[in-house]
Structures are given as C-alpha cells and as structure tokens.
RODO-2510 file (C-alpha; in nm, 4 decimals, decimal comma):
residues 183
     n   res          X          Y          Z
     1     m    -0,1158    -0,8863     3,1904
     2     w     0,2461    -0,8719     3,2411
     3     a     0,2801    -1,2137     3,5101
     4     w     0,0724    -1,3987     3,2358
     5     e     0,3386    -1,6750     3,1009
     6     d     0,0679    -1,7917     2,8649
     7     p     0,0097    -1,5336     2,5211
     8     a    -0,3084    -1,3352     2,5613
     9     r    -0,4517    -1,3550     2,1980
    10     l    -0,6392    -1,0844     2,0725
    11     v    -0,9425    -1,1822     1,8111
    12     l    -1,0783    -0,9552     1,5677
    13     s    -1,4770    -0,8781     1,5784
    14     p    -1,6809    -0,9338     1,2760
    15     g    -1,6430    -0,6158     1,1753
    16     a    -1,2638    -0,5679     1,2185
    17     a    -1,2138    -0,8857     1,0130
    18     d    -1,3448    -0,7327     0,7224
    19     l    -1,1990    -0,4633     0,7326
    20     i    -0,8521    -0,6004     0,7795
    21     h    -0,9983    -0,8066     0,4772
    22     a    -1,0166    -0,5401     0,2645
    23     q    -0,7431    -0,2972     0,3367
    24     r    -0,5327    -0,6496     0,2480
    25     e    -0,7208    -0,6225    -0,1520
    26     r    -0,6401    -0,2078    -0,1393
    27     t    -0,2937    -0,2885    -0,0237
    28     e    -0,1807    -0,5815    -0,2567
    29     p    -0,2086    -0,3883    -0,6154
    30     r    -0,0343    -0,0973    -0,4828
    31     l     0,2432    -0,3578    -0,4953
    32     r     0,2586    -0,4585    -0,8206
    33     p     0,5560    -0,4233    -0,9816
    34     d     0,3763    -0,2739    -1,3082
    35     s     0,1882    -0,0302    -1,1790
    36     g     0,1920     0,0142    -0,7772
    37     d     0,2563     0,2932    -0,6195
    38     l     0,3953     0,0670    -0,3347
    39     s     0,6393    -0,1123    -0,5695
    40     h     0,9444     0,1027    -0,5313
    41     i     0,9056     0,0161    -0,1291
    42     s     0,7707    -0,3030    -0,1641
    43     d     0,9752    -0,4245     0,1099
    44     w     0,8222    -0,1831     0,3179
    45     a     0,4814    -0,1850     0,1979
    46     a     0,4483    -0,5816     0,2309
    47     k     0,4323    -0,5217     0,6091
    48     f     0,1977    -0,2479     0,6292
    49     d    -0,1216    -0,4627     0,6468
    50     g     0,0646    -0,6862     0,9466
    51     a     0,1228    -0,3590     1,1535
    52     v    -0,2156    -0,2360     1,1095
    53     a    -0,3229    -0,5233     1,2630
    54     r    -0,0659    -0,4417     1,5543
    55     i    -0,1492    -0,1323     1,6047
    56     a    -0,5457    -0,2197     1,5680
    57     g    -0,4478    -0,4479     1,8944
    58     l    -0,2244    -0,1903     2,0979
    59     l    -0,4800     0,0675     2,0915
    60     h    -0,6970    -0,2056     2,1201
    61     l    -0,4999    -0,2592     2,4756
    62     a    -0,4973     0,0944     2,5263
    63     t    -0,8565     0,1361     2,5350
    64     h    -0,9179    -0,1588     2,7364
    65     v    -0,6168    -0,1845     2,9955
    66     d    -0,7671    -0,4154     3,2440
    67     d    -0,9681    -0,6802     3,0433
    68     g    -0,8626    -0,6587     2,6438
    69     f    -0,7492    -0,9785     2,6024
    70     r    -1,1910    -1,0801     2,6682
    71     h    -1,2890    -0,8589     2,4048
    72     p    -1,2603    -0,8659     1,9966
    73     i    -1,1076    -0,5981     1,8722
    74     e    -1,4063    -0,3838     1,7301
    75     a    -1,4110    -0,2306     1,3948
    76     d    -1,4044     0,1496     1,4976
    77     t    -1,0291     0,0266     1,6283
    78     m    -0,9366    -0,1328     1,2691
    79     a    -1,0461     0,1764     1,0828
    80     a    -0,8167     0,3818     1,3147
    81     a    -0,5240     0,1465     1,2706
    82     i    -0,5836     0,1782     0,9893
    83     e    -0,6019     0,5573     0,8879
    84     l    -0,2840     0,5799     1,1270
    85     g    -0,1132     0,3257     0,8709
    86     e    -0,2242     0,5373     0,5678
    87     y    -0,0718     0,7851     0,7423
    88     y     0,2689     0,6680     0,8280
    89     t     0,2488     0,4994     0,4895
    90     a     0,2424     0,8588     0,3036
    91     h     0,5159     0,9559     0,5050
    92     a     0,7267     0,6160     0,3742
    93     l     0,6411     0,7460     0,0240
    94     a     0,8027     1,0860     0,0744
    95     t     1,0996     0,9507     0,2909
    96     f     1,2031     0,6995     0,0713
    97     d     1,1663     0,9257    -0,2541
    98     a     1,3649     1,2230    -0,0342
    99     m     1,6470     0,9075    -0,0531
   100     g     1,5958     0,8410    -0,4371
   101     q     1,4751     0,4965    -0,3597
   102     d     1,3534     0,5358    -0,6974
   103     p     1,5575     0,7003    -0,9757
   104     n     1,2732     0,7169    -1,1865
   105     i     1,0735     1,0023    -0,9159
   106     a     1,4522     1,1891    -0,9655
   107     a     1,4945     1,1703    -1,2568
   108     g     1,0640     1,3395    -1,3929
   109     r     1,1643     1,5760    -1,0581
   110     t     1,4782     1,6686    -1,2352
   111     l     1,2844     1,7255    -1,5477
   112     h     1,0298     1,8770    -1,4080
   113     a     1,2457     2,1480    -1,2325
   114     w     1,3832     2,2136    -1,5798
   115     l     1,0606     2,2497    -1,7315
   116     t     0,9424     2,4886    -1,5072
   117     r     1,2415     2,7065    -1,5535
   118     t     1,1681     2,6931    -1,9095
   119     g     0,7962     2,8338    -1,8955
   120     k     0,7442     2,6156    -2,2558
   121     t     0,4412     2,4804    -2,3580
   122     h     0,5873     2,2803    -2,5670
   123     v     0,8986     2,0764    -2,5672
   124     t     1,1138     1,7936    -2,7308
   125     k     1,2699     1,4782    -2,5961
   126     r     1,5479     1,6032    -2,7570
   127     d     1,5667     1,9812    -2,7208
   128     a     1,5619     1,8215    -2,2942
   129     h     1,8555     1,6204    -2,2924
   130     r     2,0265     1,9109    -2,4994
   131     a     1,9395     2,0842    -2,1794
   132     l     2,0216     1,8278    -1,9310
   133     q     2,2745     1,6130    -2,0487
   134     r     2,4919     1,6866    -1,7480
   135     h     2,2186     1,4699    -1,5396
   136     f     2,1016     1,2508    -1,8616
   137     k     2,4360     1,1215    -2,0557
   138     k     2,2035     0,9034    -2,3269
   139     a     1,9057     1,0555    -2,4984
   140     a     1,7626     0,6762    -2,3195
   141     d     1,8023     0,8144    -1,9468
   142     l     1,5455     1,0633    -1,9840
   143     e     1,2418     0,7782    -2,0790
   144     p     1,1732     0,7496    -1,7138
   145     a     1,1457     1,1182    -1,6514
   146     f     0,9400     1,1792    -1,9626
   147     d     0,7134     0,8678    -1,8538
   148     y     0,6336     0,9555    -1,5192
   149     l     0,5539     1,2990    -1,5992
   150     e     0,3388     1,2183    -1,8180
   151     q     0,1859     0,9191    -1,5326
   152     l     0,1267     1,2684    -1,3308
   153     g    -0,0315     1,4160    -1,6166
   154     w     0,2395     1,7463    -1,6695
   155     l     0,3032     1,5672    -1,9765
   156     r     0,0622     1,4929    -2,2822
   157     r     0,2605     1,3294    -2,5865
   158     e     0,1325     1,4894    -2,9302
   159     p     0,0959     1,2694    -3,2557
   160     e     0,3712     1,2565    -3,4970
   161     p     0,2077     1,5197    -3,7899
   162     p     0,1223     1,3661    -4,0852
   163     g     0,4239     1,3059    -4,4111
   164     t     0,6860     1,2899    -4,1023
   165     r     1,0505     1,2021    -4,2271
   166     g     1,3156     1,0286    -4,0924
   167     n     1,3817     1,0565    -3,6694
   168     p     1,1623     1,3389    -3,5059
   169     s     1,1974     1,3599    -3,1445
   170     p     0,9023     1,2697    -2,9324
   171     r     0,7640     1,6395    -2,8938
   172     y     0,5033     1,6651    -2,5417
   173     a     0,2225     1,9486    -2,4683
   174     i     0,3153     2,0743    -2,1429
   175     h     0,0442     2,1905    -1,8947
   176     p    -0,0018     2,4893    -1,8766
   177     d    -0,0091     2,4728    -1,4394
   178     l     0,2989     2,3408    -1,4675
   179     h     0,4579     2,6894    -1,4344
   180     k     0,1922     2,7588    -1,1542
   181     p     0,3441     2,8453    -0,7923
   182     g     0,4323     2,5161    -0,6037
   183     a     0,3459     2,3179    -0,8795
***
C-alpha cells in the first residue's frame, strides 16, 4: 500500500457500523455540560468516537496486512477498538483530574480528605468552612465540593428540623464507608 497514490478506503461491515453508531449515542450524553462525566474534558472527548474508528481501522489492517482494504472492518474489530477507547478514556479522566482540570473535583477531594480525617458522622457547611478556610475563602466556595460528594453518595443533605429559625447551616449525613481505608 505504501506505493499507492490513491487513498484506500476502509469500509465497515453492517455489524461494525451498528456498534460505532451505538457508541456515538453513548458518548453524546457523556458530553452534556450539566450531567456528563466527560463534560469537563469535552475538547478531548469530542474526538473519542473518531479515534475509536481510526483504532478499528488500524486493528483491521494489522490483522489483514496484505489485503485489509479489500475486506470490511468486522464487528469484533470495532468492539475491540471501543474497548481500547474506553480504556484510554478512563486514563484521560484520571489524568485531567490529576491535573486539576475540574476545580469541582479538586474541591471535592479537599472536603473528602478533611471528612475522612475527622471521623464525623454529620457535618454542616459552617463547620467545614471554619475548618477549611485556607482552601475556601467564602462559604459559597464549598458548594461545588458538597454537590460533588453528594452526587457520589458520600454525603446526604438532611432536612431542616421543623420550626427552625434564622439561617441554619445545611447539615449533611456522612456515608459510614467514607471512614474505611481506601474510601
């Protein structure tokens, strides 16, 4: 193929086409700004499905070295490419997270670490702010951290007791597993 001047086109079998179509449908909601787990790395993740298709092409050509351009890419090759893509996505999420790409995750980690050290079963935002003022200048800066840990199930907001007056600080129950090693 190296001597060819015209491009060779790879085509998908119907099964492979169905798989990449289903993959695109799974990726799209993951990019949503309000709820997608890939929203904070959308520039990277928007290229995910195209990368999966290219990986499928490379796997196909590696399997059919002499005549890969004459055969369609099969569903099992596309499935392998999707699996590799998910592997790389997990690593991208970890890498961007470690780089601090998402400040909400960094804030959540700070709060999580403090809660783990305290051993508390309940916490108020006021208590957390007092303890973490060097990380969170204003109490409102803690909102993303509480929201993030609540989404993960580590915290559950408790209702205000009846007859509460004034402006009480929201109170959260802490999941008991938070204090277990490795949580």
